[in-house]
N, C-alpha and C positions, 0 to 999 in steps of 0.2 A: 512421487515421480509423475510428471506429465509429459506428453509427447506432442509432436507437431499438431497444430490446430486445436489444442486443448487449453483449458484454463484451470487455475486453482483459486479459490476464494476463502478469505477469512473475514468474518462479519461479527461485530460486537454491537449489541443494542444496549444503551445505557441511559439512565436518567441523570441528567446534569442538574444538580440542585440550584446552582447559581452560575452566572456567566463565567467562563474560564477558558480552557484550552484543551486540545488533544495534542499530544506530542508522542513521537516514536522514533526509534533509530531504524535505518534500513540500509541494506547493501545489495547490489545487483551484480550479477555476472551473466549477462545475456547478450544476445545478438543486437547490436546497436541499431536503432531506428526500425526494428521489426518486432522484438519481444519486449513487452512493457509491463512494469508494475504500475498500477494506477490506484490512487487513493480517493475515496468518495466520502462525503458527509451528506447524509440524507439524499442519496442518489445524484448529488452534484459533484462532478469530478473536480478535485482540488489541484491535483498535479499528477504527472506521470514521469517515469524514469526508465531508461534503457541503457545498455552498454555495460562496461566494466567500471563500476563506481565503488569507491571505498565507503566504509561506514559513515553516514551522516545523519544528523537529526533534522526532523521536519516538525514544525509547530504551527497549529492553525487555531484561530479563535473559535469558540463555541458559545452560543447563547444558552441560557437556562432552558431546560425541557428535555423531552425524550428524543434521542438521536440514534441513528444507525451509522456506524463507522464501518467502511468496507475496503478491503485491499483485494485487488484482483491482479493476478499475474497471467498474462495471455501470451501464448506462443503462436507464431505464424506457421505457415504450412511447409517450411523448408529449413535447411541448415541446422539440424539438430545434432549437437555434439555430445549430448548426454552430460555436459558439464555445466549447462545453464542452471542457475539457481538464483533465488532471491531470499533475503532474510529480513525478518521484522522482529524487533526486540524492544523491551522496556517501554511498552505502551502506557502512557499516563493520561488520564482524563480527570481534570479538576481545576482548582484555582491556580492562577499563574504563580 
């Protein structure tokens, strides 16, 4: 559980032996345009989502080497309904 003006982070550091991809499923139930789930590869933001979104899959190319994959859910300073949530599932890192 996080409250207004807080964030929650999931980080995975992995060695990718050959060029491939990272993919995962995500779902959001948050205040649209204010509370965001952001995804980063090596501190470079790839995409962000907010609002009430159904399960969808995201896929990004990844070069060979050591990489940091990070998901950050940030809440703004207002309108907390205690029903806001984000979900990440079935993370895959490997060849396409």
